[in-house]
Rosetta silent file (secondary structure, phi, psi, omega in degrees, C-alpha in Angstrom):
SEQUENCE: MSMKRVFIFLALFISAGMAFASDAKIPATDDQLDYAEIVNSIDSVGAPFIKGDYVVFTAEHNMRHVGIAFDFEEYKTIHSFQIKKFVDMEYNESGSICFFIKKLPKKNLGFNYRLIIDGLWTVDPYNPDTVFDRKTNLTLSHVDASRYIPPVTEKHDDGLVHFVYRGKSGEQVRIGGSFTNWDSWIYTMTEVSPGLYEFALPLPPGKYEYAFYNGITSFPDKGNPERCYTSDGKVASLLVVN
SCORE:     score description
SCORE:     0.000 S_00000001
   1 L     0.000  129.259 -175.763   36.904  -28.563  -54.988 S_00000001
   2 L   -70.252  156.852 -177.107   39.543  -25.821  -55.101 S_00000001
   3 H   -65.239  -30.321  174.745   42.517  -26.002  -52.736 S_00000001
   4 H   -54.676  -51.856  179.061   41.289  -22.725  -51.117 S_00000001
   5 H   -64.750  -37.163  179.897   37.978  -24.345  -50.228 S_00000001
   6 H   -61.763  -44.545  177.105   39.786  -27.538  -48.944 S_00000001
   7 H   -62.317  -43.799 -179.702   41.868  -25.364  -46.523 S_00000001
   8 H   -63.783  -42.474  177.027   38.788  -23.489  -45.364 S_00000001
   9 H   -61.798  -43.173  179.550   36.931  -26.806  -44.724 S_00000001
  10 H   -66.369  -36.035  176.626   39.817  -28.210  -42.781 S_00000001
  11 H   -62.961  -45.002  178.308   40.164  -25.126  -40.697 S_00000001
  12 H   -68.937  -33.171  176.807   36.479  -25.205  -39.741 S_00000001
  13 H   -61.830  -44.076 -179.389   36.702  -28.941  -39.070 S_00000001
  14 H   -69.040  -38.737  178.576   39.655  -28.471  -36.695 S_00000001
  15 H   -61.153  -46.086  178.847   37.966  -25.484  -34.942 S_00000001
  16 H   -59.670  -40.933  175.926   34.804  -27.541  -34.370 S_00000001
  17 H   -60.961  -44.755 -178.740   36.923  -30.349  -32.911 S_00000001
  18 H   -68.315  -31.801  176.845   38.656  -28.039  -30.561 S_00000001
  19 H   -70.153  -38.782  175.024   35.429  -26.494  -29.464 S_00000001
  20 H   -60.055  -43.559 -174.862   34.032  -29.992  -28.817 S_00000001
  21 H   -69.921  -36.109 -175.011   37.074  -30.978  -26.739 S_00000001
  22 H   -70.901  -26.129 -177.740   36.844  -27.718  -24.604 S_00000001
  23 L   -98.511   11.264 -179.239   33.171  -28.593  -23.690 S_00000001
  24 L   -67.810  145.668 -177.924   33.928  -32.290  -22.939 S_00000001
  25 L   -96.081  153.448  172.716   32.738  -33.367  -19.514 S_00000001
  26 L   -70.091  138.411 -178.285   34.678  -35.154  -16.860 S_00000001
  27 L   -57.606  157.747 -176.659   33.764  -38.788  -16.668 S_00000001
  28 L   -56.767  137.515  178.832   31.166  -39.922  -14.186 S_00000001
  29 L   -81.577  165.926  177.168   32.516  -40.339  -10.642 S_00000001
  30 H   -61.626  -31.035  173.094   32.233  -43.468   -8.578 S_00000001
  31 H   -54.933  -50.243 -177.318   29.616  -41.603   -6.443 S_00000001
  32 H   -68.232  -36.050  172.267   27.386  -41.043   -9.415 S_00000001
  33 H   -62.528  -38.584  179.658   27.706  -44.652  -10.526 S_00000001
  34 H   -64.496  -44.984 -177.737   26.939  -45.933   -7.063 S_00000001
  35 H   -58.868  -47.035  178.768   23.774  -43.687   -6.858 S_00000001
  36 H   -61.327  -39.256  178.480   22.544  -44.989  -10.201 S_00000001
  37 H   -64.980  -38.301 -177.482   23.159  -48.563   -9.177 S_00000001
  38 H   -69.242  -42.773  179.574   21.197  -48.079   -5.880 S_00000001
  39 H   -59.259  -43.691  177.364   18.210  -46.456   -7.743 S_00000001
  40 H   -60.957  -25.305 -178.058   18.108  -49.441  -10.125 S_00000001
  41 H   -88.900   -9.724  176.828   18.064  -51.897   -7.172 S_00000001
  42 L   -71.034  118.226  177.780   14.992  -50.313   -5.494 S_00000001
  43 L  -128.208   -4.961 -174.723   12.012  -52.581   -6.194 S_00000001
  44 L  -164.924  166.716  178.983    9.643  -52.402   -3.238 S_00000001
  45 L   -86.954  132.457  177.150    8.754  -50.438   -0.049 S_00000001
  46 L  -168.805 -167.264 -177.280   10.358  -51.407    3.200 S_00000001
  47 L   -65.480  150.964  175.244   12.531  -50.368    6.135 S_00000001
  48 L   -60.079  149.767  179.558   15.502  -48.099    5.342 S_00000001
  49 E  -139.381  153.008  178.029   18.772  -49.786    4.535 S_00000001
  50 E   -93.975  130.535  173.402   22.492  -48.964    4.256 S_00000001
  51 E  -132.890  106.888 -174.973   24.293  -49.507    1.010 S_00000001
  52 L    64.496 -126.533  176.855   27.929  -48.376    1.093 S_00000001
  53 L   -97.171   21.928 -177.750   27.898  -44.752    2.285 S_00000001
  54 E  -118.749  148.507  167.148   24.272  -44.286    1.370 S_00000001
  55 E  -117.481  133.416 -174.213   20.991  -44.827    3.232 S_00000001
  56 E  -107.595  132.333  178.433   17.839  -45.586    1.303 S_00000001
  57 E  -122.399  145.168  176.770   14.338  -44.689    2.324 S_00000001
  58 E  -133.776  157.126 -179.343   11.101  -45.782    0.616 S_00000001
  59 E  -159.665  156.589 -177.908    7.432  -44.996    0.931 S_00000001
  60 E   -67.336  149.747 -176.842    4.187  -45.800   -0.856 S_00000001
  61 L   -97.793   60.663  179.867    3.291  -43.569   -3.824 S_00000001
  62 L  -133.255   17.496  175.129   -0.285  -42.760   -2.625 S_00000001
  63 L  -120.655  155.653  179.308    0.444  -39.378   -1.010 S_00000001
  64 L   -65.514  -39.112 -179.612    0.758  -35.949   -2.527 S_00000001
  65 L  -152.949  136.566  173.304    4.208  -35.250   -1.053 S_00000001
  66 E  -125.589  127.827  175.155    6.662  -37.151    1.198 S_00000001
  67 E  -127.173  170.806 -178.615    9.679  -35.409    2.768 S_00000001
  68 E  -147.555  142.948  175.747   12.278  -36.241    5.288 S_00000001
  69 E  -131.180  150.460 -171.072   14.395  -34.340    7.790 S_00000001
  70 E  -121.455  148.965  177.095   17.446  -35.454    9.792 S_00000001
  71 H   -61.259  -36.589 -174.685   18.831  -34.689   13.282 S_00000001
  72 H   -73.417   -6.005  169.141   22.321  -34.095   11.922 S_00000001
  73 H  -108.036   10.669 -179.001   20.827  -31.203    9.918 S_00000001
  74 L    58.620   28.009  171.098   18.836  -30.076   12.977 S_00000001
  75 L    62.991   21.460 -176.667   15.654  -30.831   11.089 S_00000001
  76 L   -84.673  -27.610 -178.440   16.158  -27.475    9.160 S_00000001
  77 L  -113.073  132.053  177.138   16.007  -29.012    5.686 S_00000001
  78 L  -104.662  113.807 -179.002   13.089  -31.054    4.346 S_00000001
  79 E   -95.821  131.233 -179.384   14.220  -33.266    1.479 S_00000001
  80 E   -82.977  137.350  173.405   11.596  -34.436   -1.010 S_00000001
  81 L   -65.649  153.386  172.764   11.218  -38.088   -2.021 S_00000001
  82 E  -103.914  166.457 -178.443   11.479  -38.926   -5.687 S_00000001
  83 E  -113.497  130.762  174.747    9.183  -41.283   -7.677 S_00000001
  84 E  -113.330  123.092  179.732   10.402  -44.403   -9.394 S_00000001
  85 E   -95.636  142.362  177.449    7.990  -45.879  -11.938 S_00000001
  86 E  -109.643  151.397 -177.975    7.950  -49.534  -13.012 S_00000001
  87 E  -129.286  152.296  177.960    6.976  -50.873  -16.470 S_00000001
  88 L   -92.982 -173.797 -176.007    5.914  -54.310  -17.568 S_00000001
  89 L   -61.685  -20.797 -179.333    7.213  -56.330  -20.607 S_00000001
  90 L  -103.678   17.925  171.652    5.097  -54.194  -22.918 S_00000001
  91 L    65.967   27.312  172.525    6.499  -50.958  -21.447 S_00000001
  92 L   -94.934  143.568  179.725    3.164  -50.086  -19.726 S_00000001
  93 E   -62.170  125.853 -177.391    3.354  -48.497  -16.263 S_00000001
  94 E  -111.454   -5.500 -176.338    2.854  -51.268  -13.732 S_00000001
  95 E   158.666  170.299  174.054    3.340  -49.360  -10.441 S_00000001
  96 E  -157.853  155.753  177.203    5.452  -46.791   -8.656 S_00000001
  97 E  -135.251  161.194  172.313    7.050  -46.068   -5.352 S_00000001
  98 E   -96.024  146.177 -179.272    8.636  -43.086   -3.567 S_00000001
  99 E  -149.013  154.920  169.152   12.302  -43.121   -2.576 S_00000001
 100 E  -145.756  134.037 -177.271   15.003  -40.946   -1.177 S_00000001
 101 E  -116.444  124.811 -177.180   18.712  -41.650   -1.055 S_00000001
 102 E  -122.060  134.628  176.055   21.010  -39.728    1.329 S_00000001
 103 E   -81.121  131.239 -176.564   24.794  -39.970    1.411 S_00000001
 104 L   -72.108  137.688  173.784   25.827  -40.361    5.093 S_00000001
 105 L   -57.614  151.634 -178.582   28.017  -37.728    6.744 S_00000001
 106 L   -63.824  132.833 -179.470   31.506  -38.986    7.314 S_00000001
 107 L    67.108   16.498  175.113   31.831  -41.145   10.401 S_00000001
 108 L   -81.727  118.157 -175.115   28.128  -40.922   11.151 S_00000001
 109 L  -108.976    6.058  177.973   27.238  -44.301   12.843 S_00000001
 110 E   171.150  146.822 -175.958   23.578  -43.564   13.668 S_00000001
 111 E  -155.451  164.486  173.048   20.946  -40.870   13.365 S_00000001
 112 E  -110.607  157.319 -178.871   17.299  -39.919   13.929 S_00000001
 113 E  -155.806  166.386  169.576   14.846  -38.633   11.395 S_00000001
 114 E  -140.081  147.027  175.363   11.184  -37.842   10.780 S_00000001
 115 E   -90.826  153.571  173.933    8.962  -38.026    7.695 S_00000001
 116 E  -121.932  102.068 -176.484    6.696  -35.250    6.562 S_00000001
 117 E  -107.221  112.745 -176.024    3.719  -36.821    4.769 S_00000001
 118 L    55.939   37.455  178.953    1.248  -34.374    3.157 S_00000001
 119 L    87.957   -2.671 -173.836    2.451  -31.691    5.610 S_00000001
 120 E  -107.249  126.568  178.029    2.232  -33.869    8.773 S_00000001
 121 E   -81.141  133.898 -176.099    5.356  -34.766   10.687 S_00000001
 122 E  -153.066  170.962  170.095    5.435  -38.482   11.590 S_00000001
 123 L   -79.439  167.333  179.067    7.610  -41.503   12.166 S_00000001
 124 L   -79.354  113.065 -178.807    8.495  -43.846    9.294 S_00000001
 125 L   -63.239  -14.590  173.675    5.775  -46.529    9.225 S_00000001
 126 L   -98.322    2.811  176.072    8.195  -48.979    7.710 S_00000001
 127 L  -116.688  114.931 -176.023   10.896  -48.587   10.231 S_00000001
 128 L   -76.529  -10.608 -175.070   10.286  -50.427   13.581 S_00000001
 129 L   -88.931  105.393 -178.961   13.331  -48.736   15.164 S_00000001
 130 E  -126.142  157.841  170.565   12.242  -45.638   17.114 S_00000001
 131 E  -134.974  157.960 -177.984   13.545  -43.568   20.028 S_00000001
 132 E  -108.652  124.522 -179.636   11.840  -41.117   22.306 S_00000001
 133 E   -93.575  112.164 -178.686   13.370  -37.636   22.548 S_00000001
 134 L   -65.899  -30.919 -178.350   12.703  -36.281   26.108 S_00000001
 135 L   -67.893  -35.121  179.651   13.631  -32.716   25.008 S_00000001
 136 L  -109.191   -4.371 -173.780   10.878  -32.449   22.444 S_00000001
 137 L    51.733   41.955 -176.402    8.620  -35.205   23.738 S_00000001
 138 E  -121.866  146.916  168.983    8.641  -36.641   20.242 S_00000001
 139 E   -90.994  128.126 -178.418    9.132  -40.223   18.948 S_00000001
 140 E  -111.540  146.010  167.899   11.779  -40.280   16.235 S_00000001
 141 E   -76.343  144.420 -175.854   12.630  -42.914   13.667 S_00000001
 142 E  -131.747  147.762  177.787   16.240  -44.184   14.079 S_00000001
 143 E  -127.912  123.559  169.565   18.765  -45.781   11.762 S_00000001
 144 E   -78.618  103.007 -177.311   21.780  -47.692   13.040 S_00000001
 145 L  -100.165   34.144  178.656   24.444  -46.757   10.519 S_00000001
 146 L   -69.915  128.796 -179.081   27.187  -48.852   12.009 S_00000001
 147 L  -167.590  164.727 -179.285   29.551  -49.919    9.196 S_00000001
 148 L   -74.980  120.548  177.321   33.166  -50.221    8.153 S_00000001
 149 L  -105.576  104.438 -174.076   34.302  -46.754    7.084 S_00000001
 150 L   -68.096  145.971 -178.262   37.301  -47.133    4.823 S_00000001
 151 L   -69.184  148.679 -179.718   40.043  -44.435    5.130 S_00000001
 152 L  -135.093  166.422  176.332   40.006  -41.699    2.435 S_00000001
 153 L   -65.429  120.926  176.415   42.265  -38.783    1.537 S_00000001
 154 E  -171.318  169.385  178.226   41.564  -36.047    3.997 S_00000001
 155 E   -85.045  133.391 -175.650   43.151  -33.825    6.668 S_00000001
 156 L  -100.407  173.937  179.109   43.541  -35.486   10.081 S_00000001
 157 L   -65.183  -15.686  177.526   43.690  -34.020   13.567 S_00000001
 158 L   -78.038    4.593 -179.828   47.500  -34.147   13.404 S_00000001
 159 L    79.732    1.305  178.001   47.269  -31.234   10.880 S_00000001
 160 L   -99.628  150.014  167.971   48.578  -33.426    7.981 S_00000001
 161 E   -89.300  117.842  178.377   46.734  -34.395    4.819 S_00000001
 162 E   -92.756  112.488 -179.711   46.738  -38.156    4.607 S_00000001
 163 E   -88.240  138.587 -172.303   46.577  -39.299    1.045 S_00000001
 164 E  -129.445  127.816  174.441   45.070  -42.843    0.697 S_00000001
 165 E  -133.360  136.049  176.370   45.184  -45.344   -2.167 S_00000001
 166 E  -113.629  122.065 -176.952   43.772  -48.862   -2.249 S_00000001
 167 L  -153.200 -145.463  176.096   45.053  -51.395   -4.738 S_00000001
 168 L   -87.337  150.019  177.532   47.037  -54.574   -4.924 S_00000001
 169 L   -69.186  143.966  178.916   49.674  -55.508   -2.465 S_00000001
 170 L    87.264    8.188  178.465   53.247  -54.968   -3.527 S_00000001
 171 L   -78.931  150.944  178.236   52.612  -51.996   -5.788 S_00000001
 172 L  -108.127   93.646 -172.307   55.047  -49.122   -6.111 S_00000001
 173 L  -104.904  126.610  174.627   52.629  -46.138   -5.840 S_00000001
 174 E  -113.523  166.482  176.554   53.706  -42.513   -6.072 S_00000001
 175 E  -130.104  136.585  178.530   51.900  -39.229   -5.630 S_00000001
 176 E  -146.971  160.087 -176.194   52.282  -35.937   -7.509 S_00000001
 177 E  -179.157 -169.043  177.150   50.253  -32.851   -7.890 S_00000001
 178 H   -56.510  -28.415  179.375   50.230  -29.090   -7.857 S_00000001
 179 H   -78.651   -8.060  177.048   52.148  -29.212   -4.606 S_00000001
 180 H  -122.779   15.227 -173.389   55.137  -30.927   -6.315 S_00000001
 181 L    54.516   32.686 -177.959   54.813  -29.071   -9.671 S_00000001
 182 L    57.998   31.269  169.352   53.590  -32.404  -10.948 S_00000001
 183 L   -86.511  110.817 -174.325   56.819  -34.100  -10.236 S_00000001
 184 L   -88.819    1.520 -177.164   55.693  -37.684   -9.408 S_00000001
 185 L  -104.235   11.066 -179.543   59.092  -38.968   -8.263 S_00000001
 186 L   -85.770  -49.924 -173.373   59.427  -37.002   -5.061 S_00000001
 187 E  -112.560  124.104  175.385   56.933  -38.894   -2.801 S_00000001
 188 E  -106.573  131.976 -175.524   56.424  -42.728   -2.697 S_00000001
 189 L   -78.196  159.636 -177.109   53.469  -43.947   -0.731 S_00000001
 190 E  -110.011  135.790  176.123   53.880  -46.557    2.046 S_00000001
 191 E   -84.816  104.249 -170.605   51.903  -49.743    2.186 S_00000001
 192 E   -86.854  -23.944  171.824   50.551  -49.654    5.735 S_00000001
 193 E  -154.554  167.963 -174.206   48.498  -52.942    5.320 S_00000001
 194 L   -54.602  111.223  176.390   47.974  -55.311    2.363 S_00000001
 195 L    88.401   -1.928 -179.699   46.779  -53.231   -0.499 S_00000001
 196 E  -118.425  120.726 -174.448   46.406  -50.021    1.471 S_00000001
 197 E  -114.761  146.265  179.141   48.869  -47.203    0.865 S_00000001
 198 E  -141.166  156.237  174.820   49.184  -43.874    2.649 S_00000001
 199 E  -156.189  128.980 -176.906   51.365  -40.745    2.490 S_00000001
 200 E  -113.234  141.708 -178.231   50.966  -37.623    4.735 S_00000001
 201 E  -134.990  143.528  173.962   51.881  -34.112    3.863 S_00000001
 202 L   -87.439   91.485 -179.685   51.613  -30.748    5.751 S_00000001
 203 L  -104.805  135.188  177.236   49.602  -28.685    3.209 S_00000001
 204 L   -74.031  167.874  179.716   48.308  -25.193    4.131 S_00000001
 205 L   -59.564  138.123  178.478   44.631  -24.335    3.344 S_00000001
 206 E   158.746 -171.235 -178.110   43.840  -24.047   -0.357 S_00000001
 207 E  -107.585  132.799 -178.506   42.877  -26.105   -3.393 S_00000001
 208 E  -126.396  136.632  168.958   45.184  -28.901   -4.705 S_00000001
 209 E  -102.244  147.688  179.750   45.192  -31.042   -7.766 S_00000001
 210 E  -161.803  162.632  177.048   46.830  -34.456   -7.520 S_00000001
 211 E  -149.998  160.719  174.773   47.045  -37.937   -8.968 S_00000001
 212 E  -100.264  152.950  178.877   48.548  -41.285   -8.107 S_00000001
 213 E  -130.771  137.760  177.615   51.162  -42.964  -10.238 S_00000001
 214 E  -135.306  103.918 -168.855   52.202  -46.486  -10.937 S_00000001
 215 L    71.859 -127.413  178.079   55.124  -46.483  -13.361 S_00000001
 216 L   -99.277    0.255  179.875   54.324  -43.829  -16.003 S_00000001
 217 E   -86.347  126.670  174.709   50.554  -44.297  -15.608 S_00000001
 218 E  -108.209  149.600  179.615   48.640  -41.605  -13.622 S_00000001
 219 E  -155.468  148.273  178.641   45.107  -42.081  -12.287 S_00000001
 220 L   -70.071  171.091  178.824   42.801  -40.130   -9.971 S_00000001
 221 L   -83.881  110.896 -179.719   41.975  -40.961   -6.404 S_00000001
 222 L   -60.526  -26.831 -179.657   38.971  -43.350   -6.455 S_00000001
 223 L   -83.900    1.481 -179.218   38.139  -42.436   -2.825 S_00000001
 224 L  -122.602  111.944 -176.569   37.819  -38.730   -3.751 S_00000001
 225 L   -76.695  -10.926 -178.506   34.871  -37.947   -6.063 S_00000001
 226 L   -77.785  126.026 -176.908   36.108  -34.456   -6.887 S_00000001
 227 E  -120.121  159.295  175.711   37.701  -34.318  -10.338 S_00000001
 228 E  -152.229  174.885  174.449   39.581  -31.890  -12.443 S_00000001
 229 E  -109.140  137.640  171.811   41.652  -31.648  -15.686 S_00000001
 230 L   -81.717  174.331 -176.831   45.377  -31.106  -15.657 S_00000001
 231 L   -66.754  -22.344  177.840   47.043  -28.783  -18.149 S_00000001
 232 L   -97.630   11.022  174.263   47.843  -31.728  -20.391 S_00000001
 233 L    86.602    6.816  176.970   44.231  -32.911  -20.436 S_00000001
 234 L   -84.240  154.471 -179.740   44.431  -35.742  -18.002 S_00000001
 235 E   -85.637  132.596  176.234   41.748  -36.435  -15.315 S_00000001
 236 E  -136.751  177.690 -178.267   43.082  -35.827  -11.702 S_00000001
 237 E  -101.549  149.978 -179.354   41.688  -35.387   -8.321 S_00000001
 238 E  -116.976  132.980 -178.336   40.830  -32.071   -6.632 S_00000001
 239 E  -127.853  132.014  175.729   41.290  -31.553   -2.881 S_00000001
 240 E  -109.990  122.179 -178.479   40.229  -28.598   -0.743 S_00000001
 241 E  -107.783  120.721  179.351   42.129  -28.244    2.450 S_00000001
 242 L   -89.647    0.000    0.000   40.482  -25.987    5.169 S_00000001
């Protein structure tokens, strides 16, 4: 092969590699991994249950369509159940059920809902917890969503954005981002309880990229599922402040 052809081949190879890198996807978030884990754990029909920040509903797969509507959405949206199929050891279909997984709104500790089965509104036959709504004269299915809600990075009522990191006790954790021109040595987080670190900043409305730092290692905020790439190709967190 001539030297000219070698150079052409190398140029094409490098160009293809650059194109591939530009199309690379951001790694799966903890939310996506949690959702997949929940789907894999569903094996039977029963009462709704809470798993982390998600609530799981199930129904028999003997209807044409199963939907669900929630009071915190004012019953304006009907969400369709999905179908999970099961296979035996020989990979033959052995059964199926309907399911729906909903991520709970922040700080929601309880809600009402109704099912829509083949076009008819009804209570959940697998949920014994119901309430009577005097305003509509309807019986509604109810879910007690009481749970520990861990703190996350968000804007508080004091007008400050509280950044939150959970790790091991005794760490020296810093924070840097677009609001520090990516200087990670300006702000050091405070350990407010064993393994829980916080730092508050007055940030005006807008979009901000940030990451946590331990030594020279940077890593995104696990409590914030929104991801982005920095100019040097590292994965960071994206925060929208309203």
